[in-house]
SELOSE-845619 format. One record per residue (C-alpha): x, y, z. Coordinates in Angstrom, 3 decimals. Layout:
<sites>
SITE        px        py        pz
SITE         X         Y         Z
...
</sites>
This chain:
<sites>
SITE        px        py        pz
SITE    78.059    56.730   128.979
SITE    79.546    59.962   127.594
SITE    82.781    60.030   129.573
SITE    83.027    63.852   129.251
SITE    79.925    64.007   131.521
SITE    81.303    61.838   134.236
SITE    81.640    64.057   137.313
SITE    84.530    61.960   138.608
SITE    83.166    61.650   142.102
SITE    85.658    58.949   142.938
SITE    85.452    55.471   144.403
SITE    84.800    56.345   148.015
SITE    81.861    58.600   147.296
SITE    80.159    56.402   144.717
SITE    80.658    53.224   146.719
SITE    79.084    55.059   149.679
SITE    76.157    56.189   147.527
SITE    75.642    52.602   146.262
SITE    75.722    51.237   149.819
SITE    73.189    53.760   150.985
SITE    70.939    52.970   148.035
SITE    70.913    49.331   149.078
SITE    70.449    50.310   152.735
SITE    67.417    52.496   151.770
SITE    66.064    49.669   149.585
SITE    66.375    47.124   152.470
SITE    64.795    49.543   154.953
SITE    61.839    50.027   152.595
SITE    61.344    46.266   152.402
SITE    61.382    45.767   156.130
SITE    59.086    48.709   156.935
SITE    56.719    47.878   154.085
SITE    56.281    44.385   155.383
SITE    55.909    45.650   158.910
SITE    52.943    47.768   157.814
SITE    51.399    44.727   156.051
SITE    51.699    42.868   159.360
SITE    49.920    45.641   161.257
SITE    52.963    46.768   163.163
SITE    53.031    50.380   161.840
SITE    50.080    52.264   160.283
SITE    51.431    53.464   156.937
SITE    54.518    53.431   154.664
SITE    55.800    54.637   151.323
SITE    58.672    53.003   149.484
SITE    61.255    54.665   147.262
SITE    61.825    51.823   144.829
SITE    63.031    53.097   141.454
SITE    63.674    56.671   142.558
SITE    66.877    56.176   144.529
SITE    69.010    58.187   142.023
SITE    66.956    61.324   142.584
SITE    67.709    61.074   146.314
SITE    71.451    60.556   146.244
SITE    72.186    62.399   143.001
SITE    70.758    65.598   144.542
SITE    72.081    64.988   148.111
SITE    75.709    64.627   146.965
SITE    75.528    67.844   144.974
SITE    74.097    69.928   147.773
SITE    75.767    71.568   150.775
SITE    74.506    70.125   154.044
SITE    73.467    73.681   155.073
SITE    71.146    73.938   152.071
SITE    67.568    73.678   153.267
SITE    65.476    70.678   152.144
SITE    61.690    70.799   151.681
SITE    60.760    67.231   150.860
SITE    57.492    65.829   149.704
SITE    57.350    62.269   151.141
SITE    59.667    60.099   149.062
SITE    63.074    61.611   149.769
SITE    64.295    59.497   152.749
SITE    67.642    58.950   150.944
SITE    68.435    62.671   151.126
SITE    68.050    62.593   154.886
SITE    69.999    59.316   155.061
SITE    72.892    60.800   153.145
SITE    73.029    63.760   155.617
SITE    73.553    61.361   158.523
SITE    70.047    60.833   159.956
SITE    70.450    57.590   161.970
SITE    68.668    54.369   161.129
SITE    67.328    54.354   164.664
SITE    65.583    57.706   164.057
SITE    64.002    56.458   160.818
SITE    62.538    53.552   162.848
SITE    61.545    55.673   165.850
SITE    59.631    58.048   163.557
SITE    57.803    55.252   161.791
SITE    56.803    53.710   165.160
SITE    56.010    57.141   166.665
SITE    57.604    56.112   169.917
SITE    59.073    58.041   172.882
SITE    62.404    58.584   170.988
SITE    60.797    60.028   167.872
SITE    61.882    63.630   167.334
SITE    58.249    64.450   166.442
SITE    56.961    62.724   169.586
SITE    54.597    60.533   167.592
SITE    52.630    63.390   166.149
SITE    53.255    62.610   162.539
SITE    52.311    59.720   160.289
SITE    55.144    57.301   159.459
SITE    57.641    58.512   156.787
SITE    56.931    62.148   157.676
SITE    60.532    62.787   158.755
SITE    62.015    66.062   159.895
SITE    65.338    67.073   161.434
SITE    66.421    70.572   162.367
SITE    70.011    69.343   162.733
SITE    70.110    68.106   159.138
SITE    68.214    71.172   157.686
SITE    65.421    68.862   156.604
SITE    62.007    70.517   157.192
SITE    59.378    68.143   158.549
SITE    57.266    66.583   155.824
SITE    53.509    67.374   155.538
SITE    50.921    65.069   154.021
SITE    49.134    67.955   152.318
SITE    50.119    67.873   148.643
SITE    52.344    70.795   147.514
SITE    52.191    72.656   150.807
SITE    55.982    72.670   151.039
SITE    56.391    74.514   147.740
SITE    55.410    78.087   148.706
SITE    57.114    77.480   152.036
SITE    60.320    76.680   150.086
SITE    60.023    79.986   148.114
SITE    59.719    81.846   151.391
SITE    62.676    80.169   152.926
SITE    64.752    80.844   149.854
SITE    63.755    84.573   150.020
SITE    64.895    84.601   153.648
SITE    68.312    83.177   152.573
SITE    68.542    85.889   149.963
SITE    67.790    88.614   152.547
SITE    70.471    87.118   154.801
SITE    72.990    87.140   151.885
SITE    73.560    83.448   152.520
SITE    75.731    81.276   150.306
SITE    73.153    78.515   150.491
SITE    69.974    77.627   148.642
SITE    66.740    75.675   149.133
SITE    65.728    72.568   147.295
SITE    62.051    71.709   147.093
SITE    61.060    68.187   145.991
SITE    57.659    67.451   144.484
SITE    56.017    65.046   142.048
SITE    54.564    65.901   138.631
SITE    51.114    65.404   140.210
SITE    51.796    68.094   142.827
SITE    52.677    70.481   139.980
SITE    49.006    70.552   139.147
SITE    48.163    72.074   142.502
SITE    47.537    75.789   142.941
SITE    50.325    75.965   145.555
SITE    52.812    75.051   142.795
SITE    51.842    78.117   140.690
SITE    52.129    80.367   143.722
SITE    55.548    78.947   144.615
SITE    56.931    79.283   141.110
SITE    55.645    82.786   140.667
SITE    56.798    84.072   144.014
SITE    60.264    82.552   143.553
SITE    60.592    83.988   140.095
SITE    59.365    87.473   140.793
SITE    61.308    87.759   144.057
SITE    64.452    86.132   142.552
SITE    64.755    83.444   145.208
SITE    67.596    80.829   145.239
SITE    65.446    77.686   145.177
SITE    65.745    74.480   143.148
SITE    62.321    73.127   142.260
SITE    63.064    69.457   141.867
SITE    60.292    67.540   140.136
SITE    60.354    63.757   140.370
SITE    58.382    62.895   137.310
SITE    57.837    59.201   138.140
SITE    54.976    58.627   135.664
SITE    52.030    58.492   138.088
SITE    50.169    60.760   140.454
SITE    48.956    57.841   142.619
SITE    46.863    56.097   139.899
SITE    46.726    58.837   137.288
SITE    49.383    58.460   134.526
SITE    51.272    61.544   133.399
SITE    49.453    61.465   130.063
SITE    46.193    62.273   131.869
SITE    47.663    64.832   134.281
SITE    48.763    67.613   131.955
SITE    49.196    68.711   128.309
SITE    52.480    70.049   127.048
SITE    56.022    68.836   127.481
SITE    56.252    67.751   131.057
SITE    57.127    70.110   133.933
SITE    60.470    71.534   132.796
SITE    58.592    73.248   129.938
SITE    56.874    75.467   132.414
SITE    60.156    77.024   133.515
SITE    60.339    79.501   130.616
SITE    56.760    80.715   131.332
SITE    57.870    81.687   134.819
SITE    61.098    83.210   133.673
SITE    63.377    80.659   135.246
SITE    66.012    78.284   133.775
SITE    64.909    74.663   133.401
SITE    66.833    71.419   133.211
SITE    65.540    67.970   132.380
SITE    67.614    64.975   133.337
SITE    67.523    61.179   133.300
SITE    66.350    60.593   136.858
SITE    67.542    56.959   136.949
SITE    71.218    58.037   136.391
SITE    72.671    59.135   139.703
SITE    75.672    60.848   137.989
SITE    73.391    62.799   135.593
SITE    71.245    63.904   138.499
SITE    74.319    64.994   140.430
SITE    75.502    67.103   137.412
SITE    72.120    68.680   136.887
SITE    71.713    69.529   140.588
SITE    75.198    70.963   140.825
SITE    74.570    73.218   137.872
SITE    71.185    74.259   139.234
SITE    72.700    75.096   142.566
SITE    75.422    77.181   140.914
SITE    72.767    79.199   139.080
SITE    70.641    79.684   142.221
SITE    73.478    81.002   144.297
SITE    75.487    83.022   141.726
SITE    72.433    84.598   140.051
SITE    69.883    84.627   142.948
SITE    67.156    83.012   140.878
SITE    65.092    79.798   140.935
SITE    65.764    76.804   138.714
SITE    63.247    74.155   137.547
SITE    64.824    70.682   137.488
SITE    62.766    67.748   136.192
SITE    64.076    64.234   136.718
SITE    62.412    61.617   134.512
SITE    62.158    58.476   136.631
SITE    59.727    55.688   137.481
SITE    57.910    54.701   140.649
SITE    58.448    50.860   140.851
SITE    56.551    50.452   144.093
SITE    52.962    51.188   144.908
SITE    52.194    54.842   145.718
SITE    51.864    53.865   149.356
SITE    50.551    51.007   151.466
SITE    47.128    52.344   150.701
SITE    47.545    51.726   146.990
SITE    47.432    48.650   144.683
SITE    49.197    49.697   141.513
SITE    48.264    46.479   139.691
SITE    44.844    48.024   139.154
SITE    46.220    50.716   136.761
SITE    49.525    49.342   135.273
SITE    50.827    46.004   134.008
SITE    53.293    43.756   135.735
SITE    55.517    43.796   132.628
SITE    55.792    47.553   132.750
SITE    56.958    47.443   136.365
SITE    59.329    44.525   135.685
SITE    61.122    46.468   132.925
SITE    61.874    49.412   135.189
SITE    62.720    47.228   138.140
SITE    65.121    44.869   136.321
SITE    66.414    46.754   133.356
SITE    66.506    50.432   134.165
SITE    66.744    50.700   137.942
SITE    69.115    53.299   139.423
SITE    70.688    50.683   141.702
SITE    71.477    48.306   138.855
SITE    72.907    51.092   136.703
SITE    75.161    52.370   139.419
SITE    76.291    48.871   140.283
SITE    77.280    48.274   136.602
SITE    79.247    51.521   136.648
SITE    81.135    50.514   139.846
SITE    81.841    46.978   138.520
SITE    83.165    48.371   135.233
SITE    85.527    50.581   137.256
SITE    86.624    47.554   139.308
SITE    85.283    49.195   142.510
SITE    82.693    46.575   143.438
SITE    82.078    42.788   143.253
SITE    79.384    40.206   143.812
SITE    80.974    39.182   147.103
SITE    81.067    42.672   148.410
SITE    77.461    43.107   147.302
SITE    76.220    40.122   149.304
SITE    78.306    41.051   152.313
SITE    76.956    44.570   152.428
SITE    73.336    43.469   151.989
SITE    73.722    41.133   154.951
SITE    75.302    43.943   157.005
SITE    72.597    46.423   156.056
SITE    69.843    43.944   156.974
SITE    71.411    43.204   160.355
SITE    71.680    46.918   161.212
SITE    68.148    47.607   160.105
SITE    66.693    44.719   162.054
SITE    68.553    45.848   165.209
SITE    67.092    49.345   164.869
SITE    63.723    47.987   163.958
SITE    63.512    45.747   167.036
SITE    64.645    48.568   169.362
SITE    61.975    50.951   167.973
SITE    59.199    48.377   168.193
SITE    59.980    47.632   171.861
SITE    60.131    51.305   172.930
SITE    57.157    52.881   174.656
SITE    54.902    55.416   173.052
SITE    55.373    59.098   174.158
SITE    53.667    60.180   177.369
SITE    50.094    61.370   176.922
SITE    51.160    64.656   178.439
SITE    53.177    65.641   175.382
SITE    50.012    66.068   173.427
SITE    49.616    69.258   175.460
SITE    53.000    70.162   176.992
SITE    54.723    72.123   174.216
SITE    51.837    73.590   172.258
SITE    52.768    76.897   173.795
SITE    55.855    78.015   175.759
SITE    53.739    77.803   178.949
SITE    50.515    76.010   179.534
SITE    47.467    78.209   179.060
SITE    44.368    77.609   181.239
SITE    42.499    76.112   178.255
SITE    45.376    73.690   177.463
SITE    45.683    72.642   181.124
SITE    41.940    72.021   181.351
SITE    42.108    69.861   178.226
SITE    44.970    67.876   179.673
SITE    43.143    67.423   183.032
SITE    39.952    66.316   181.237
SITE    41.968    63.840   179.202
SITE    43.626    62.285   182.218
SITE    40.282    62.036   184.064
SITE    38.871    60.257   181.054
SITE    41.670    57.789   181.020
SITE    41.318    57.147   184.765
SITE    37.602    56.549   184.326
SITE    38.071    54.033   181.512
SITE    41.454    52.351   182.199
SITE    40.529    49.170   180.348
SITE    39.655    50.965   177.130
SITE    43.096    52.321   176.327
SITE    46.504    50.603   176.164
SITE    48.013    52.868   178.819
SITE    50.774    50.330   179.509
SITE    52.278    51.018   176.065
SITE    52.856    54.705   176.840
SITE    55.669    56.348   178.770
SITE    54.724    57.578   182.230
SITE    54.871    61.420   182.168
SITE    56.728    61.428   185.470
SITE    59.649    59.349   184.025
</sites>
């Protein structure tokens, strides 16, 4: 490592980053297996991309607005989103902030300035440009960060977002996780030219490319991008070259389009977790004993949250209708009444006992 590029974040911050990387990794394992067991409907892991989460999160202000794609759980974790809420969201239970209306891993938290994730590819990108324009109009000292994959950069919404942000001089960081694959399509078949950062000049915005598996490098790049956004009121393109070790999602089998040896290299040799651990050990800030102790602690906390979320009831059926509008319209009320009559008519066809009673 070039020591002149070390941001000197200090022991406490980097040990905390490493611990949360392990926590995220363990949570991914538990929830991935729970989906395989039929306990939740869907899941996406973050294996191999942890440095993009925590490298950016540590460089941002917590008032900066996050528009995530669907593989940025670590950013929300760093901002203090509780383990219990991660579990409640994936189970879509009565304690879920979204009241069970979203697929698992589609997190959102107003308190943490983390806009709720949408499944639709690239939909968050023009939204991020608009939010950044609003911050500019408010003369805010904060910016927006918009995460997306290199596959999403092929969507029409990406062009609209880049062009609006550039022409309106919006303080937004477009953070591309170039992890090598858009589901099963390798980057070599997705686009011609030199990656995504090369597009920055065409839109008149600065561009930075960074080693996306080096959490310190990602921190430095994000910090610089944020400085440009706020001081110059302009967007910045930031491309992190990383690798998706896990399957795209639980609906994907990546062995169909890449070799086990390829995955093994990135998992064992060049993973962000292993690289940060080596750094900490070289500094004398971490040991094998501490590593095993923390992993056991993380697993215990995750399992406690997991078990609580699984036992909780689903949201009351009424919430499908109750806050669509500030007050119930006649049409919404009729839909609700028709729904309840249907459930009363066919009580044995629906697992009503798993749902909260609306009167509670």
